[in-house]
C-alpha positions, -999 to +999 in steps of 0.1 A: +816+380+530+795+388+501+790+352+494+780+346+530+754+373+528+739+360+497+738+326+512+720+339+543+694+356+522+687+325+503+685+306+534+660+331+549+639+328+517+641+292+518+624+288+551+596+311+542+590+293+509+590+260+527+562+272+549+542+284+520+547+252+501+535+232+531+503+253+534+497+249+497+501+212+499+476+210+527+451+230+508+457+210+477+453+179+497+421+192+511+408+201+477+418+167+464+400+150+493+369+172+486+371+164+450+375+127+457+346+129+481+325+147+456+335+123+428+327+094+451+294+109+460+286+115+424+296+079+416+274+066+444+245+088+432+250+077+396+250+040+407+219+046+428+203+065+399+210+036+374+196+012+400+165+033+405+161+037+367+163-001+362+138-006+390+115+020+375+118+004+341+110-030+356+081-015+374+069+002+342+071-031+324+052-048+352+027-019+352+023-023+314+018-060+317-007-055+345-025-028+325-028-053+296-041-080+319-066-055+333-077-046+298-080-083+289-100-089+321-122-059+312-129-075+277-136-109+294-159-091+318-177-074+290-181-107+272-193-124+303-217-096+309-230-101+274-234-138+280-250-131+313-275-108+296-282-134+269-287-160+295-309-138+315-330-131+284-331-168+276-341-176+312-369-150+309-381-167+276-379-201+293-401-188+321-426-175+295-425-208+277-430-227+310-460-205+318-474-211+283-468-248+287-485-247+320-516-231+304-515-257+277-511-285+303-542-271+321-561-271+289-550-306+280-560-318+315-595-304+309-595-321+275-583-353+290-611-352+315-635-348+286-618-376+267-622-399+297-659-392+297-660-400+260-640-432+267-666-442+292-693-436+267-673-455+241-670-484+264-707-485+269-712-482+231-687-510+225-706-533+248-737-525+228-718-530+195-706-564+207-742-574+213-751-562+178-720-579+163-732-613+176-765-607+158-747-594+126-724-625+124-755-645+118-766-621+091-730-622+076-732-659+068-764-653+049-748-623+031-718-644+022-740-669+005-757-641-014-723-626-023-710-659-037-741-663-058-738-627-071-701-632-078-709-662-100-736-642-118-711-614-123-685-638-137-712-652-161-720-616-173-684-608-180-679-639-201-711-635-222-693-621-253-666-648-252-693-675-249-713-660-278-682-659-300-673-695-292-709-707-299-711-687-332-678-702-344-690-737-334-725-735-351-712-719-382-686-747-386-712-773-378-735-760-405-705-756-429-712-719-434-681-701-447-678-669-427-649-652-408-656-647-371-634-622-353-622-640-321-621-608-301-653-590-312-675-616-328-678-596-360-686-618-390-674-608-425-692-619-456-677-614-490-696-585-508-690-600-543-713-629-533-741-605-526-738-577-552-728-569-587-704-540-592-721-506-584-753-525-575-772-529-542-795-557-555-787-590-537-776-617-560-791-652-559-759-666-543-762-639-517-798-648-509-789-685-506-760-675-482-783-653-461-810-681-460-785-705-444-765-679-423-793-658-407-812-686-389-780-700-375-767-666-365-799-656-348-803-690-331-773-680-310-778-643-305-815-644-300-815-677-282-829-679-246-794-678-231-782-646-247-812-626-260-815-605-228-778-595-232-778-585-269-785-547-274-780-543-311-773-563-343-755-541-369-753-548-406-724-527-421-718-522-458-683-514-470-668-504-504-633-501-518-618-467-525-629-466-562-652-436-568-661-407-546-667-410-509-703-398-512-711-423-539-695-451-520-714-440-488-747-441-507-738-475-522-727-490-489-758-477-471-781-491-498-764-525-496-766-526-458-803-516-460-809-542-487-794-570-465-813-557-435-846-557-454-840-592-467-834-604-431-865-588-418-886-604-445-873-639-440-895-666-425-883-665-390-899-676-357-923-648-346-905-642-314-871-638-332-887-617-360-903-593-334-871-590-314-850-585-345-871-555-356-862-538-323-824-543-324-814-545-361-795-515-375-780-509-410-750-487-416-730-477-447-693-471-440-683-461-475-645-466-479-637-456-443-624-491-432-604-505-461-587-539-459-550-537-467-526-563-480-495-572-461-475-547-482-499-519-472-518-516-505-555-518-507-572-552-511-602-540-531-621-573-532-617-578-494-627-541-489-660-547-507-678-566-479-708-569-456-702-573-418-726-586-392-718-571-357-735-573-324-732-552-292-743-561-258-765-541-235-735-525-220-754-499-201-778-525-187-749-548-179-730-521-161-762-512-142-767-548-132-730-551-122-732-519-102-764-532-085-746-564-076-716-546-063-738-521-044-756-550-028-723-565-019-709-533-005-741-526+014-738-558+034-736-558+072-720-527+085-700-540+115-689-505+125-722-487+122-747-512+135-774-531+117-781-522+081 
């Protein structure tokens, strides 16, 4: 009985517990469902958040790229604006240049009109010049003949010294007179020892004989009709060697030159030659200024003691005559400026 009672009590408790367990299970199931729903929603939200985050990041990258492009475009626009400003300034300068060129063109047009007037006048002048040219051509032929004649005369004047030297050499050889003739200058050297004793200016007899034969032949060329108008001076130079002082040698050489000159002037010459010789003869003492040297460079004392006969042409008169001829030639017909 006791066991039966206990069993019944357990049985009564068992039914009530079962009911409670069922309710608990339901609530637990509901909570589980809510939790699952909440977890699902959280999962869905998280997935959506990640998706939105990726989209935002992509949009941010796109915005950054677009921002950079905008900045690049802004720089390009600034550069283009600068180029545009420069082009605008250049265009303004070109416009100014065009305006200046237009002014210059207007001025050139005015000048061209003036030049055209001058050209018309020049044409008229040219026609007149052509008429004058025809007349001048006749004069030119005459001037050419005169020019040829003056050229021949000029060539003759230039060759005077050469012709005198050739003739002097020829006549001295023909007359067997021993004298050295410089082929370039025509200077004639006579040995001083023939003329003078040592330290003396008195002409020796041998020297007088040489002068008696030399002077007439020499003057026959220089004072002949062909050359007398060209000869400006005949110079007798006395030279000594280096023995003694310069002053003593200068006095000695001058005395010897004067002695020879005096002898020449007192010779029996044709009156015309004598008179002309007095106007052109000069005596100079050179002392030991112009020594004659041996090939080894030492002084040749005998050769240094000498007397030289030199002549000079009337250079100033010759130059004047040459200039006159050239002036006459240059002042021929002026074909550009009309009749002379």
